N, CA, C and O atoms as a Tinker XYZ file with bonds, in Angstrom:
   200  protein
     1  N      0.849000   -1.181000    0.000000    73     2
     2  CA     0.000000    0.000000    0.000000    64     1     3
     3  C      0.894000    1.244000    0.000000    63     2     4     5
     4  O      1.856000    1.318000    0.764000    81     3
     5  N      0.580000    2.201000   -0.842000    73     3     6
     6  CA     1.326000    3.447000   -0.933000    64     5     7
     7  C      0.923000    4.376000    0.216000    63     6     8     9
     8  O     -0.261000    4.492000    0.533000    81     7
     9  N      1.882000    5.022000    0.826000    73     7    10
    10  CA     1.636000    5.964000    1.914000    64     9    11
    11  C      1.535000    7.374000    1.356000    63    10    12    13
    12  O      2.346000    7.783000    0.525000    81    11
    13  N      0.540000    8.111000    1.815000    73    11    14
    14  CA     0.357000    9.501000    1.418000    64    13    15
    15  C      0.409000   10.381000    2.652000    63    14    16    17
    16  O      0.001000    9.963000    3.736000    81    15
    17  N      0.902000   11.582000    2.495000    73    15    18
    18  CA     0.979000   12.543000    3.591000    64    17    19
    19  C      0.350000   13.847000    3.130000    63    18    20    21
    20  O      0.664000   14.361000    2.057000    81    19
    21  N     -0.534000   14.365000    3.949000    73    19    22
    22  CA    -1.144000   15.666000    3.691000    64    21    23
    23  C     -0.894000   16.512000    4.923000    63    22    24    25
    24  O     -1.254000   16.118000    6.032000    81    23
    25  N     -0.284000   17.665000    4.738000    73    23    26
    26  CA     0.043000   18.521000    5.867000    64    25    27
    27  C     -0.266000   19.962000    5.506000    63    26    28    29
    28  O      0.073000   20.437000    4.422000    81    27
    29  N     -0.921000   20.652000    6.441000    73    27    30
    30  CA    -1.205000   22.056000    6.210000    64    29    31
    31  C     -1.283000   22.782000    7.551000    63    30    32    33
    32  O     -1.552000   22.181000    8.591000    81    31
    33  N     -1.046000   24.054000    7.498000    73    31    34
    34  CA    -1.158000   24.872000    8.687000    64    33    35
    35  C     -2.644000   25.155000    8.922000    63    34    36    37
    36  O     -3.335000   25.633000    8.023000    81    35
    37  N     -3.122000   24.865000   10.105000    73    35    38
    38  CA    -4.553000   24.976000   10.387000    64    37    39
    39  C     -4.797000   25.842000   11.607000    63    38    40    41
    40  O     -4.120000   25.706000   12.627000    81    39
    41  N     -5.758000   26.723000   11.495000    73    39    42
    42  CA    -6.210000   27.519000   12.628000    64    41    43
    43  C     -7.580000   26.997000   13.027000    63    42    44    45
    44  O     -8.471000   26.869000   12.187000    81    43
    45  N     -7.746000   26.699000   14.301000    73    43    46
    46  CA    -9.017000   26.200000   14.811000    64    45    47
    47  C     -9.563000   27.218000   15.801000    63    46    48    49
    48  O     -8.894000   27.561000   16.776000    81    47
    49  N    -10.771000   27.698000   15.555000    73    47    50
    50  CA   -11.449000   28.629000   16.463000    64    49    51
    51  C    -12.627000   27.867000   17.048000    63    50    52    53
    52  O    -13.480000   27.371000   16.311000    81    51
    53  N    -12.675000   27.774000   18.367000    73    51    54
    54  CA   -13.763000   27.017000   18.987000    64    53    55
    55  C    -14.173000   27.656000   20.295000    63    54    56    57
    56  O    -13.451000   28.477000   20.861000    81    55
    57  N    -15.335000   27.268000   20.761000    73    55    58
    58  CA   -15.807000   27.745000   22.050000    64    57    59
    59  C    -16.916000   28.772000   21.925000    63    58    60    61
    60  O    -17.363000   29.115000   20.831000    81    59
    61  N    -17.343000   29.250000   23.084000    73    59    62
    62  CA   -18.429000   30.203000   23.172000    64    61    63
    63  C    -18.097000   31.475000   22.388000    63    62    64    65
    64  O    -17.050000   32.083000   22.608000    81    63
    65  N    -18.966000   31.870000   21.494000    73    63    66
    66  CA   -18.759000   33.081000   20.705000    64    65    67
    67  C    -17.965000   32.882000   19.429000    63    66    68    69
    68  O    -17.737000   33.838000   18.687000    81    67
    69  N    -17.539000   31.653000   19.161000    73    67    70
    70  CA   -16.700000   31.432000   17.979000    64    69    71
    71  C    -17.456000   31.670000   16.669000    63    70    72    73
    72  O    -16.856000   32.109000   15.688000    81    71
    73  N    -18.755000   31.388000   16.639000    73    71    74
    74  CA   -19.528000   31.623000   15.413000    64    73    75
    75  C    -19.580000   33.109000   15.069000    63    74    76    77
    76  O    -19.581000   33.471000   13.892000    81    75
    77  N    -19.622000   33.964000   16.078000    73    75    78
    78  CA   -19.649000   35.407000   15.830000    64    77    79
    79  C    -18.310000   35.908000   15.274000    63    78    80    81
    80  O    -18.264000   36.977000   14.666000    81    79
    81  N    -17.237000   35.165000   15.468000    73    79    82
    82  CA   -15.925000   35.553000   14.945000    64    81    83
    83  C    -15.736000   35.145000   13.487000    63    82    84    85
    84  O    -14.775000   35.567000   12.843000    81    83
    85  N    -16.641000   34.333000   12.969000    73    83    86
    86  CA   -16.483000   33.803000   11.619000    64    85    87
    87  C    -16.303000   34.883000   10.545000    63    86    88    89
    88  O    -15.389000   34.758000    9.731000    81    87
    89  N    -17.127000   35.933000   10.502000    73    87    90
    90  CA   -16.917000   36.954000    9.461000    64    89    91
    91  C    -15.520000   37.584000    9.509000    63    90    92    93
    92  O    -14.907000   37.816000    8.467000    81    91
    93  N    -15.025000   37.856000   10.702000    73    91    94
    94  CA   -13.691000   38.449000   10.838000    64    93    95
    95  C    -12.605000   37.485000   10.350000    63    94    96    97
    96  O    -11.664000   37.896000    9.672000    81    95
    97  N    -12.742000   36.217000   10.697000    73    95    98
    98  CA   -11.755000   35.219000   10.278000    64    97    99
    99  C    -11.771000   35.029000    8.763000    63    98   100   101
   100  O    -10.715000   34.924000    8.138000    81    99
   101  N    -12.959000   34.986000    8.176000    73    99   102
   102  CA   -13.052000   34.841000    6.722000    64   101   103
   103  C    -12.430000   36.022000    5.997000    63   102   104   105
   104  O    -11.728000   35.850000    5.000000    81   103
   105  N    -12.690000   37.226000    6.503000    73   103   106
   106  CA   -12.121000   38.421000    5.879000    64   105   107
   107  C    -10.596000   38.412000    5.968000    63   106   108   109
   108  O     -9.918000   38.755000    4.999000    81   107
   109  N    -10.058000   38.026000    7.114000    73   107   110
   110  CA    -8.605000   37.998000    7.307000    64   109   111
   111  C     -7.927000   37.013000    6.358000    63   110   112   113
   112  O     -6.787000   37.227000    5.945000    81   111
   113  N     -8.624000   35.942000    6.018000    73   111   114
   114  CA    -8.051000   34.920000    5.135000    64   113   115
   115  C     -8.511000   35.063000    3.691000    63   114   116   117
   116  O     -8.140000   34.258000    2.837000    81   115
   117  N     -9.318000   36.084000    3.413000    73   115   118
   118  CA    -9.918000   36.260000    2.087000    64   117   119
   119  C    -10.684000   35.003000    1.688000    63   118   120   121
   120  O    -10.697000   34.609000    0.522000    81   119
   121  N    -11.325000   34.378000    2.686000    73   119   122
   122  CA   -12.059000   33.140000    2.444000    64   121   123
   123  C    -13.526000   33.386000    2.165000    63   122   124   125
   124  O    -14.089000   34.409000    2.555000    81   123
   125  N    -14.130000   32.437000    1.488000    73   123   126
   126  CA   -15.555000   32.531000    1.190000    64   125   127
   127  C    -16.307000   31.253000    1.540000    63   126   128   129
   128  O    -17.537000   31.257000    1.583000    81   127
   129  N    -15.583000   30.148000    1.793000    73   127   130
   130  CA   -16.232000   28.866000    2.065000    64   129   131
   131  C    -15.584000   28.193000    3.280000    63   130   132   133
   132  O    -14.682000   27.372000    3.117000    81   131
   133  N    -16.026000   28.526000    4.478000    73   131   134
   134  CA   -15.426000   27.923000    5.669000    64   133   135
   135  C    -15.819000   26.458000    5.818000    63   134   136   137
   136  O    -16.869000   26.031000    5.338000    81   135
   137  N    -14.978000   25.710000    6.478000    73   135   138
   138  CA   -15.264000   24.324000    6.821000    64   137   139
   139  C    -15.659000   24.318000    8.288000    63   138   140   141
   140  O    -14.810000   24.520000    9.156000    81   139
   141  N    -16.916000   24.091000    8.572000    73   139   142
   142  CA   -17.417000   24.115000    9.944000    64   141   143
   143  C    -17.661000   22.680000   10.388000    63   142   144   145
   144  O    -18.434000   21.950000    9.767000    81   143
   145  N    -16.997000   22.284000   11.465000    73   143   146
   146  CA   -17.115000   20.935000   11.998000    64   145   147
   147  C    -18.005000   20.991000   13.230000    63   146   148   149
   148  O    -17.784000   21.810000   14.122000    81   147
   149  N    -19.006000   20.127000   13.284000    73   147   150
   150  CA   -19.949000   20.125000   14.398000    64   149   151
   151  C    -20.395000   18.696000   14.679000    63   150   152   153
   152  O    -19.781000   17.746000   14.192000    81   151
   153  N    -21.442000   18.539000   15.448000    73   151   154
   154  CA   -22.000000   17.216000   15.722000    64   153   155
   155  C    -23.496000   17.232000   15.390000    63   154   156   157
   156  O    -24.064000   18.306000   15.193000    81   155
   157  N    -24.137000   16.074000   15.325000    73   155   158
   158  CA   -25.553000   16.026000   14.949000    64   157   159
   159  C    -26.467000   16.846000   15.868000    63   158   160   161
   160  O    -27.454000   17.414000   15.399000    81   159
   161  N    -26.161000   16.916000   17.141000    73   159   162
   162  CA   -26.992000   17.679000   18.071000    64   161   163
   163  C    -26.995000   19.162000   17.763000    63   162   164   165
   164  O    -28.055000   19.787000   17.739000    81   163
   165  N    -25.834000   19.732000   17.528000    73   163   166
   166  CA   -25.717000   21.157000   17.195000    64   165   167
   167  C    -26.268000   21.405000   15.789000    63   166   168   169
   168  O    -27.009000   22.364000   15.572000    81   167
   169  N    -25.912000   20.554000   14.848000    73   167   170
   170  CA   -26.364000   20.732000   13.466000    64   169   171
   171  C    -27.886000   20.706000   13.358000    63   170   172   173
   172  O    -28.449000   21.373000   12.489000    81   171
   173  N    -28.561000   19.952000   14.220000    73   171   174
   174  CA   -30.008000   19.852000   14.164000    64   173   175
   175  C    -30.727000   20.856000   15.041000    63   174   176   177
   176  O    -31.955000   20.832000   15.121000    81   175
   177  N    -29.998000   21.732000   15.695000    73   175   178
   178  CA   -30.625000   22.687000   16.606000    64   177   179
   179  C    -30.885000   24.033000   15.926000    63   178   180   181
   180  O    -30.476000   24.254000   14.786000    81   179
   181  N    -31.560000   24.912000   16.628000    73   179   182
   182  CA   -31.848000   26.255000   16.122000    64   181   183
   183  C    -30.617000   27.165000   16.214000    63   182   184   185
   184  O    -30.667000   28.317000   15.783000    81   183
   185  N    -29.533000   26.664000   16.763000    73   183   186
   186  CA   -28.283000   27.413000   16.911000    64   185   187
   187  C    -27.841000   28.037000   15.584000    63   186   188   189
   188  O    -27.363000   29.171000   15.563000    81   187
   189  N    -27.999000   27.306000   14.482000    73   187   190
   190  CA   -27.550000   27.760000   13.164000    64   189   191
   191  C    -28.488000   28.787000   12.540000    63   190   192   193
   192  O    -28.141000   29.404000   11.532000    81   191
   193  N    -29.652000   28.979000   13.113000    73   191   194
   194  CA   -30.630000   29.882000   12.533000    64   193   195
   195  C    -30.368000   31.342000   12.867000    63   194   196   197
   196  O    -31.085000   32.215000   12.377000    81   195
   197  N    -29.376000   31.630000   13.674000    73   195   198
   198  CA   -29.073000   33.012000   14.061000    64   197   199
   199  C    -28.572000   33.808000   12.886000    63   198   200
   200  O    -28.268000   34.993000   13.027000    81   199
């Protein structure tokens, strides 16, 4: 089996208030498509409706 390596510098923002920081983080990185990692409980809640 061939071995592959993928390595990148990653910034992780988490915790209370992290969703409100998203616009600032996207602007700083000139990003338009964030990768948001969550769990089924949060994804199915009204939390995302803000």
